[in-house]
C-alpha positions as CSV (number, residue, x, y, z in Angstrom):
1,M,133.8,79.3,-13.7
2,S,131.4,79.8,-10.9
3,T,127.9,80.9,-11.1
4,A,126.8,83.1,-8.3
5,R,123.2,83.0,-7.2
6,S,121.7,86.0,-5.7
7,P,120.2,85.6,-2.2
8,A,116.5,85.2,-1.7
9,W,116.2,88.6,-0.2
10,D,117.7,90.2,-3.3
11,P,115.0,92.1,-5.3
12,R,116.5,90.8,-8.5
13,S,115.6,87.2,-7.6
14,Q,112.8,85.5,-9.3
15,Q,109.4,86.6,-7.7
16,R,106.3,84.5,-7.4
17,G,102.8,85.3,-6.3
18,F,100.6,88.5,-6.3
19,T,101.3,91.8,-4.7
20,L,98.9,93.2,-2.1
21,M,97.9,95.9,-4.6
22,E,96.9,93.3,-7.2
23,L,94.8,91.4,-4.7
24,L,93.1,94.6,-3.5
25,T,92.3,95.6,-7.1
26,V,90.6,92.2,-7.7
27,I,88.6,92.5,-4.5
28,V,87.4,96.0,-5.4
29,I,86.4,94.8,-8.9
30,L,84.4,91.8,-7.5
31,G,82.7,94.1,-5.0
32,I,81.6,96.5,-7.7
33,V,80.3,93.6,-9.9
34,A,78.4,92.1,-6.9
35,A,76.9,95.5,-6.0
36,I,75.5,95.8,-9.5
37,A,74.4,92.2,-10.1
38,I,72.8,91.2,-6.8
39,P,70.0,93.8,-6.7
40,G,69.2,93.1,-10.4
41,Y,69.0,89.4,-9.6
42,A,66.7,90.1,-6.7
43,D,64.4,92.1,-8.9
44,Y,64.1,89.1,-11.3
45,V,63.3,86.8,-8.4
46,R,60.6,89.1,-7.2
47,A,59.1,89.4,-10.7
48,A,59.1,85.5,-11.0
49,R,57.2,85.3,-7.7
50,R,54.7,87.9,-8.9
51,L,54.1,85.8,-12.0
52,Q,53.3,82.8,-9.8
53,A,50.7,84.9,-7.9
54,R,49.1,86.2,-11.1
55,T,49.0,82.6,-12.5
56,A,47.3,81.4,-9.3
57,L,44.7,84.1,-9.4
58,L,43.9,83.5,-13.1
59,D,43.6,79.8,-12.4
60,L,41.3,80.5,-9.5
61,A,39.1,82.8,-11.7
62,A,38.8,80.1,-14.3
63,R,37.8,77.6,-11.6
64,Q,35.2,80.1,-10.3
65,A,33.8,80.6,-13.8
66,R,33.5,76.9,-14.3
67,H,31.7,76.5,-10.9
68,M,29.3,79.4,-11.8
69,A,28.5,77.8,-15.1
70,L,27.7,74.4,-13.5
71,H,26.0,75.5,-10.3
72,G,24.8,79.1,-10.9
73,T,26.9,80.5,-8.0
74,Y,30.4,81.3,-7.0
75,T,32.0,79.5,-4.0
76,D,34.5,80.2,-1.2
77,K,35.1,76.5,-0.6
78,P,38.4,75.4,-2.1
79,E,37.3,71.7,-2.4
80,K,34.4,72.7,-4.6
81,L,37.0,74.3,-6.9
82,G,39.2,71.3,-6.9
83,L,42.0,73.1,-5.0
84,S,42.4,71.2,-1.8
85,G,41.0,68.7,0.7
86,P,37.6,69.1,2.4
87,S,39.1,70.7,5.5
88,A,40.8,73.5,3.6
89,R,39.5,77.0,3.8
90,F,40.6,80.3,2.3
91,P,43.1,81.9,2.6
92,L,45.5,79.4,0.9
93,D,49.1,79.8,0.0
94,V,50.7,79.9,-3.5
95,F,53.4,77.3,-4.1
96,D,55.1,77.4,-7.5
97,G,52.2,79.1,-9.1
98,Q,49.6,76.6,-7.7
99,I,47.3,77.2,-4.8
100,G,47.9,74.7,-2.0
101,D,47.1,74.1,1.7
102,P,50.2,73.8,3.9
103,A,48.1,72.2,6.6
104,T,47.4,69.1,4.4
105,G,51.0,68.9,3.3
106,T,50.5,70.2,-0.2
107,G,53.6,72.2,-0.9
108,S,54.7,72.2,2.7
109,A,58.4,71.7,1.8
110,R,58.4,74.9,-0.2
111,T,58.1,78.5,0.7
112,A,54.9,80.4,0.0
113,W,55.4,83.9,-1.3
114,Y,51.7,84.8,-1.6
115,R,48.4,84.0,0.2
116,V,45.2,83.9,-1.8
117,S,41.8,84.9,-0.4
118,V,38.3,85.0,-1.9
119,T,35.5,87.4,-1.0
120,L,32.0,86.7,-2.3
121,K,29.2,89.2,-3.0
122,Q,25.7,87.9,-2.1
123,G,23.0,88.5,-4.7
124,G,19.7,87.1,-3.5
125,A,20.1,83.3,-2.8
126,V,23.4,83.0,-4.7
127,F,26.8,84.5,-4.7
128,E,26.8,86.6,-7.9
129,A,30.4,88.1,-7.7
130,F,33.8,87.4,-6.3
131,E,37.0,89.2,-5.7
132,A,40.3,87.2,-5.3
133,T,43.4,88.7,-3.8
134,A,47.0,87.5,-3.6
135,S,48.8,89.1,-0.7
136,P,52.6,89.0,-0.5
137,L,54.3,87.0,2.3
138,G,57.8,87.0,3.8
139,A,60.5,88.6,1.8
140,Q,58.0,89.3,-1.0
141,G,56.2,91.7,1.4
142,D,58.5,94.6,0.5
143,D,57.7,94.2,-3.2
144,R,56.6,97.4,-4.9
145,C,53.5,95.8,-6.4
146,G,51.6,95.1,-3.2
147,T,48.5,92.9,-3.3
148,F,47.1,91.6,-6.6
149,V,43.3,91.8,-7.0
150,L,41.2,90.0,-9.7
151,D,37.4,90.1,-9.8
152,D,34.7,88.0,-11.6
153,T,34.7,90.5,-14.5
154,G,38.4,90.0,-15.1
155,R,39.4,93.4,-13.8
156,Q,42.9,93.4,-12.6
157,S,44.1,95.9,-10.0
158,M,46.6,96.4,-7.1
159,R,46.3,97.4,-3.5
160,G,49.0,98.8,-1.3
161,G,51.8,99.0,-3.8
162,S,53.7,101.9,-5.2
163,L,53.6,100.7,-8.8
164,P,50.5,100.9,-11.1
165,A,48.6,97.8,-12.0
166,A,49.8,98.0,-15.6
167,Q,53.4,97.5,-14.5
168,C,52.6,94.6,-12.1
169,W,50.0,92.6,-14.1
């Protein structure tokens, strides 16, 4: 009794591996999933960076209110607000929701996505009002919200974006 084995080229032989059609199907499915997931993820990343800018502006407004209560005027000097060293000047960058000065090394290893500026309004011998802005930098520059604006009365608005302030703040 002899057992005949079929040759390797015989289609009835045991097959191993994937066909080209199976591999192409998997690649197409992965491409579709990536095309849906990546833009959605990018939107969440931009929203998280916007949150950091808003947090920095609200912190700056609280520091300005404290300075006004103690000294009777607003200031455009970061060191008087406890933000940075004596050589620091606005505009400053936002690192992880905190305002820092890259020139002094504060946050220099991280990427800044917003830059904060302060404009003061003179009222007699004192600065009676301020407006703080957080302008997007780098890849955040194409964000649909644009520049965040917060003034001394707590009014929140946007400049240069395509979305209304209510959707961004």
